[in-house]
C-alpha positions as a Markdown table, in Angstrom:
| # | Residue | x | y | z |
|---|---|---|---|---|
| 1 | Met | 15.8 | -66.0 | 11.3 |
| 2 | Arg | 12.4 | -64.3 | 11.8 |
| 3 | Arg | 10.8 | -61.5 | 9.9 |
| 4 | Val | 9.7 | -58.9 | 12.5 |
| 5 | Ala | 8.7 | -55.8 | 10.6 |
| 6 | Gly | 8.3 | -55.7 | 6.9 |
| 7 | Ser | 11.8 | -55.9 | 5.4 |
| 8 | Val | 13.5 | -56.2 | 8.8 |
| 9 | Leu | 14.7 | -59.7 | 9.9 |
| 10 | His | 15.8 | -60.7 | 13.3 |
| 11 | Leu | 18.7 | -63.2 | 13.2 |
| 12 | His | 17.5 | -64.7 | 16.4 |
| 13 | Arg | 19.8 | -67.6 | 16.8 |
| 14 | Val | 22.6 | -65.1 | 17.6 |
| 15 | Arg | 22.0 | -65.0 | 21.3 |
| 16 | Ile | 24.5 | -62.8 | 23.2 |
| 17 | Ser | 23.2 | -59.7 | 21.6 |
| 18 | Asn | 20.7 | -59.0 | 18.8 |
| 19 | Val | 21.6 | -58.8 | 15.1 |
| 20 | Phe | 19.1 | -57.5 | 12.6 |
| 21 | Leu | 19.1 | -57.5 | 8.8 |
| 22 | Leu | 17.3 | -54.8 | 6.8 |
| 23 | Asp | 16.6 | -56.5 | 3.5 |
| 24 | Gly | 15.4 | -54.0 | 0.9 |
| 25 | Gly | 16.7 | -56.1 | -2.0 |
| 26 | Pro | 20.0 | -55.9 | -3.9 |
| 27 | Gly | 21.9 | -52.7 | -3.0 |
| 28 | Asp | 19.8 | -52.2 | 0.1 |
| 29 | Arg | 20.8 | -55.0 | 2.5 |
| 30 | Trp | 22.2 | -53.7 | 5.8 |
| 31 | Leu | 23.4 | -55.7 | 8.7 |
| 32 | Val | 22.6 | -53.9 | 12.0 |
| 33 | Asp | 25.4 | -55.0 | 14.4 |
| 34 | Thr | 27.3 | -58.2 | 14.0 |
| 35 | Gly | 27.3 | -60.1 | 17.4 |
| 36 | Phe | 30.1 | -61.4 | 19.6 |
| 37 | Pro | 33.1 | -63.1 | 17.9 |
| 38 | Leu | 32.2 | -66.5 | 19.4 |
| 39 | Glu | 29.0 | -66.4 | 17.5 |
| 40 | Arg | 30.5 | -65.9 | 14.1 |
| 41 | Gly | 29.4 | -69.3 | 12.8 |
| 42 | Thr | 25.8 | -68.7 | 14.1 |
| 43 | Leu | 25.7 | -65.3 | 12.4 |
| 44 | Leu | 26.9 | -66.8 | 9.0 |
| 45 | Gly | 24.3 | -69.6 | 9.4 |
| 46 | Glu | 21.5 | -67.1 | 10.0 |
| 47 | Leu | 22.5 | -65.2 | 6.8 |
| 48 | Arg | 22.4 | -68.5 | 4.9 |
| 49 | Arg | 18.9 | -69.2 | 6.2 |
| 50 | Ala | 17.9 | -65.8 | 4.9 |
| 51 | Gly | 19.3 | -66.7 | 1.5 |
| 52 | Ile | 22.0 | -64.1 | 1.7 |
| 53 | Ala | 25.7 | -64.6 | 1.3 |
| 54 | Pro | 28.0 | -62.1 | 3.2 |
| 55 | Ala | 29.0 | -60.6 | -0.2 |
| 56 | Asp | 25.4 | -59.7 | -0.8 |
| 57 | Leu | 25.4 | -57.3 | 2.1 |
| 58 | Thr | 25.4 | -53.6 | 1.2 |
| 59 | Gly | 27.1 | -52.7 | 4.4 |
| 60 | Ile | 27.3 | -53.0 | 8.2 |
| 61 | Val | 25.9 | -50.3 | 10.5 |
| 62 | Leu | 26.9 | -50.4 | 14.1 |
| 63 | Thr | 24.8 | -49.1 | 17.0 |
| 64 | His | 28.0 | -48.9 | 19.1 |
| 65 | Arg | 31.5 | -50.2 | 19.4 |
| 66 | His | 31.2 | -52.9 | 22.1 |
| 67 | Ser | 32.4 | -56.3 | 21.2 |
| 68 | Asp | 29.1 | -58.1 | 21.5 |
| 69 | His | 27.8 | -55.8 | 18.8 |
| 70 | Ala | 30.8 | -55.0 | 16.6 |
| 71 | Gly | 32.7 | -58.2 | 17.2 |
| 72 | Asn | 32.4 | -59.7 | 13.8 |
| 73 | Ala | 32.5 | -56.5 | 11.8 |
| 74 | Arg | 36.3 | -56.7 | 11.0 |
| 75 | Tyr | 36.0 | -60.3 | 9.8 |
| 76 | Leu | 33.1 | -59.5 | 7.4 |
| 77 | Gln | 35.0 | -56.4 | 6.2 |
| 78 | Glu | 38.4 | -58.2 | 5.6 |
| 79 | Arg | 37.1 | -61.5 | 4.4 |
| 80 | His | 34.1 | -60.3 | 2.3 |
| 81 | Gly | 34.8 | -56.7 | 1.6 |
| 82 | Ile | 31.7 | -55.4 | 3.5 |
| 83 | Arg | 31.8 | -51.7 | 4.4 |
| 84 | Val | 31.5 | -50.7 | 8.0 |
| 85 | His | 29.6 | -47.7 | 9.2 |
| 86 | Ala | 29.7 | -46.2 | 12.8 |
| 87 | His | 29.2 | -42.9 | 14.4 |
| 88 | Arg | 32.3 | -40.6 | 14.2 |
| 89 | Ala | 32.9 | -40.7 | 18.0 |
| 90 | Asp | 33.0 | -44.5 | 18.2 |
| 91 | Ala | 34.9 | -44.6 | 14.9 |
| 92 | Glu | 37.9 | -42.8 | 16.5 |
| 93 | Ile | 38.1 | -45.4 | 19.2 |
| 94 | Leu | 37.5 | -48.4 | 16.9 |
| 95 | Glu | 40.4 | -47.1 | 14.7 |
| 96 | Gly | 42.7 | -46.5 | 17.7 |
| 97 | Arg | 42.8 | -42.7 | 17.1 |
| 98 | Ala | 41.3 | -42.0 | 20.5 |
| 99 | Thr | 41.8 | -43.6 | 23.9 |
| 100 | Thr | 39.3 | -46.3 | 24.8 |
| 101 | Pro | 37.6 | -45.3 | 28.0 |
| 102 | Arg | 37.7 | -48.0 | 30.7 |
| 103 | Leu | 34.5 | -49.4 | 32.1 |
| 104 | Thr | 35.1 | -49.0 | 35.9 |
| 105 | Arg | 31.7 | -48.7 | 37.5 |
| 106 | Arg | 31.0 | -51.1 | 40.4 |
| 107 | Gly | 27.2 | -51.5 | 39.9 |
| 108 | Gly | 25.7 | -54.6 | 38.4 |
| 109 | Ser | 26.4 | -58.3 | 38.8 |
| 110 | His | 29.7 | -60.0 | 39.3 |
| 111 | Leu | 29.3 | -61.5 | 35.7 |
| 112 | Ala | 28.7 | -58.0 | 34.3 |
| 113 | Arg | 31.9 | -56.7 | 36.0 |
| 114 | Val | 33.9 | -59.7 | 34.6 |
| 115 | Leu | 32.6 | -59.0 | 31.1 |
| 116 | Ala | 33.3 | -55.3 | 31.4 |
| 117 | Glu | 36.9 | -56.1 | 32.2 |
| 118 | Ile | 37.1 | -58.4 | 29.2 |
| 119 | Glu | 35.8 | -55.4 | 27.1 |
| 120 | Asn | 38.5 | -53.3 | 28.7 |
| 121 | Arg | 41.3 | -55.7 | 27.8 |
| 122 | Phe | 40.1 | -56.7 | 24.3 |
| 123 | Pro | 38.4 | -53.8 | 22.6 |
| 124 | Val | 37.3 | -54.1 | 19.0 |
| 125 | Arg | 39.7 | -52.6 | 16.5 |
| 126 | Leu | 38.8 | -52.0 | 12.8 |
| 127 | Arg | 38.7 | -49.5 | 10.0 |
| 128 | Val | 35.5 | -47.6 | 9.7 |
| 129 | Asp | 34.7 | -47.0 | 6.1 |
| 130 | Arg | 32.2 | -44.2 | 6.7 |
| 131 | Ala | 32.0 | -42.2 | 9.9 |
| 132 | Leu | 28.4 | -41.1 | 10.6 |
| 133 | Asp | 27.0 | -38.0 | 12.1 |
| 134 | Asp | 23.7 | -37.1 | 13.7 |
| 135 | Gly | 21.0 | -36.6 | 11.0 |
| 136 | Asp | 22.8 | -38.6 | 8.4 |
| 137 | Ala | 21.0 | -41.2 | 6.2 |
| 138 | Ile | 22.5 | -44.5 | 5.5 |
| 139 | Gly | 20.4 | -46.3 | 2.9 |
| 140 | Ser | 16.9 | -46.0 | 4.2 |
| 141 | Leu | 18.0 | -45.6 | 7.8 |
| 142 | Glu | 18.1 | -42.3 | 9.7 |
| 143 | Val | 21.0 | -41.8 | 12.1 |
| 144 | His | 20.2 | -40.3 | 15.6 |
| 145 | Trp | 23.2 | -39.8 | 17.9 |
| 146 | Val | 22.4 | -40.8 | 21.5 |
| 147 | Pro | 25.8 | -40.7 | 23.3 |
| 148 | Gly | 26.3 | -42.1 | 26.8 |
| 149 | His | 26.4 | -45.9 | 26.7 |
| 150 | Thr | 29.3 | -45.2 | 24.4 |
| 151 | Glu | 30.6 | -42.0 | 22.9 |
| 152 | Gly | 29.1 | -42.8 | 19.5 |
| 153 | Ser | 26.0 | -44.8 | 20.3 |
| 154 | Val | 23.2 | -44.3 | 17.8 |
| 155 | Phe | 19.6 | -45.1 | 17.2 |
| 156 | Tyr | 18.7 | -46.1 | 13.6 |
| 157 | Arg | 15.1 | -45.2 | 12.6 |
| 158 | His | 13.6 | -46.9 | 9.5 |
| 159 | Ala | 10.6 | -44.8 | 8.4 |
| 160 | Gly | 9.4 | -47.4 | 5.9 |
| 161 | Thr | 8.5 | -49.9 | 8.7 |
| 162 | Arg | 8.3 | -47.3 | 11.5 |
| 163 | Thr | 11.0 | -49.2 | 13.3 |
| 164 | Leu | 13.6 | -48.0 | 15.8 |
| 165 | Leu | 16.8 | -50.0 | 16.2 |
| 166 | Ser | 18.1 | -48.9 | 19.6 |
| 167 | Gly | 21.2 | -50.8 | 20.4 |
| 168 | Asp | 21.9 | -50.7 | 24.2 |
| 169 | Thr | 20.6 | -47.2 | 24.8 |
| 170 | Leu | 17.1 | -48.6 | 25.3 |
| 171 | Val | 16.8 | -52.4 | 25.9 |
| 172 | Thr | 14.0 | -54.8 | 26.3 |
| 173 | Ala | 15.8 | -57.2 | 28.7 |
| 174 | Val | 18.5 | -56.9 | 31.2 |
| 175 | Pro | 22.0 | -57.9 | 29.8 |
| 176 | Pro | 24.4 | -59.6 | 29.9 |
| 177 | Leu | 22.2 | -62.6 | 30.4 |
| 178 | Ile | 18.5 | -62.2 | 29.9 |
| 179 | Ile | 17.3 | -62.9 | 33.4 |
| 180 | Arg | 14.5 | -60.3 | 33.3 |
| 181 | Arg | 12.5 | -59.2 | 30.3 |
| 182 | Gly | 11.0 | -55.8 | 30.0 |
| 183 | Phe | 12.2 | -52.3 | 29.2 |
| 184 | Gly | 15.6 | -51.2 | 30.6 |
| 185 | Leu | 17.8 | -48.2 | 30.7 |
| 186 | Pro | 21.5 | -48.5 | 29.6 |
| 187 | Tyr | 23.2 | -51.0 | 31.8 |
| 188 | Val | 25.4 | -49.0 | 34.2 |
| 189 | Thr | 28.4 | -51.4 | 34.3 |
| 190 | Phe | 28.8 | -51.2 | 30.5 |
| 191 | Ser | 28.1 | -47.5 | 30.0 |
| 192 | Thr | 30.8 | -44.9 | 29.7 |
| 193 | Asp | 28.5 | -42.1 | 30.9 |
| 194 | Pro | 25.1 | -43.4 | 32.2 |
| 195 | Ala | 23.8 | -39.9 | 33.0 |
| 196 | Arg | 24.5 | -38.7 | 29.4 |
| 197 | Ala | 22.8 | -41.8 | 28.1 |
| 198 | Ile | 19.7 | -41.0 | 30.1 |
| 199 | Gln | 19.8 | -37.4 | 28.8 |
| 200 | Ser | 20.0 | -38.8 | 25.2 |
| 201 | Leu | 16.9 | -40.9 | 25.8 |
| 202 | Ala | 15.0 | -38.0 | 27.2 |
| 203 | Glu | 16.0 | -35.7 | 24.4 |
| 204 | Phe | 15.2 | -38.2 | 21.6 |
| 205 | His | 11.7 | -38.9 | 22.9 |
| 206 | Gly | 11.1 | -35.3 | 23.9 |
| 207 | Arg | 11.6 | -34.4 | 20.2 |
| 208 | Gly | 8.7 | -36.6 | 19.2 |
| 209 | Phe | 10.3 | -38.9 | 16.8 |
| 210 | Gly | 7.7 | -41.6 | 15.9 |
| 211 | Tyr | 8.1 | -45.3 | 15.7 |
| 212 | Glu | 5.9 | -48.4 | 16.2 |
| 213 | Asn | 8.4 | -51.2 | 16.5 |
| 214 | Leu | 11.4 | -51.3 | 18.8 |
| 215 | Leu | 14.4 | -53.6 | 18.0 |
| 216 | Ala | 16.8 | -53.4 | 20.9 |
| 217 | Gly | 20.3 | -54.7 | 21.3 |
| 218 | His | 19.2 | -57.1 | 24.0 |
| 219 | Gly | 15.7 | -58.5 | 24.5 |
| 220 | Pro | 12.7 | -59.4 | 22.3 |
| 221 | Pro | 11.3 | -57.1 | 19.6 |
| 222 | Ile | 8.4 | -54.9 | 20.7 |
| 223 | Leu | 6.0 | -54.6 | 17.8 |
| 224 | Gly | 3.0 | -52.3 | 17.2 |
| 225 | Asp | 2.9 | -49.9 | 20.1 |
| 226 | Ala | 6.5 | -49.8 | 21.1 |
| 227 | Arg | 6.8 | -46.0 | 21.4 |
| 228 | Ala | 3.7 | -45.8 | 23.7 |
| 229 | Gln | 5.2 | -48.6 | 25.9 |
| 230 | Ala | 8.6 | -46.9 | 25.9 |
| 231 | Leu | 7.1 | -43.5 | 27.0 |
| 232 | Arg | 5.2 | -45.1 | 29.9 |
| 233 | Phe | 8.4 | -46.8 | 31.0 |
| 234 | Leu | 10.5 | -43.6 | 30.7 |
| 235 | Glu | 7.8 | -41.7 | 32.7 |
| 236 | Arg | 7.8 | -44.4 | 35.4 |
| 237 | Glu | 11.6 | -44.1 | 35.6 |
| 238 | Gly | 11.5 | -40.4 | 35.8 |
| 239 | Val | 13.4 | -39.9 | 32.6 |
| 240 | Leu | 10.4 | -38.1 | 31.0 |
| 241 | Gln | 7.7 | -36.0 | 32.6 |
| 242 | Ser | 4.1 | -36.7 | 31.6 |
| 243 | Gly | 3.6 | -35.4 | 28.1 |
| 244 | Thr | 7.1 | -36.6 | 26.9 |
| 245 | Gln | 9.0 | -33.6 | 28.2 |
| 246 | Pro | 12.6 | -34.5 | 29.4 |
| 247 | Ser | 13.0 | -34.6 | 33.2 |
| 248 | Met | 16.3 | -33.3 | 34.3 |
| 249 | Ser | 15.9 | -34.7 | 37.8 |
| 250 | His | 16.9 | -38.2 | 36.6 |
| 251 | Val | 19.6 | -37.0 | 34.4 |
| 252 | Ser | 21.5 | -35.3 | 37.3 |
| 253 | Gln | 21.8 | -38.5 | 39.2 |
């Protein structure tokens, strides 16, 4: 467990994907994602190291519905009564009210394709206690809808620490195994609509939302000048034109 930005803790021993804890004190303790089911014991151990019992959590907020991020949410909900929050579009799939889109893209490594097929066969199912919409506030977090990686992917922006929690829509290492560190776009093999995800990235940054710290779903935290670094990366990738204007040339690919 590491404190990375004010009241935000990185439960860093959870390795498959990142889990963060926003600890604003009693009544304002939010778990951002929950990790893969195989890491449940590690997750609970990290909470103990932070001095927090599962019942102390105010709620869970999911960046998206994939099992490496939402995989322990149902356990925490059913065993400890923790409320689960997710964007409305992902909530419909998590609750089985909408068909789960299959991950079928051929790009990426063999391991990535194997993991994508596991995701297809064993999607997370749970009850969402509150369905979120773009512009909502959940505790001290702002909800920004960035569809594409999944239908209901979101960014959470925490103004108090100038932190952006970006899930898998903007990463700082290449999943599923961290073989290369550095900014990355949504991984194609695991994305329902990669072009839409790129458009979401362009639109969010084109609107000028500020942040200094970036906490991604995969990869190390970027602290202090994260937005400036992200803009340079997005310009190099052709997602943004110089001056943070969205570039539609990349979106159309």
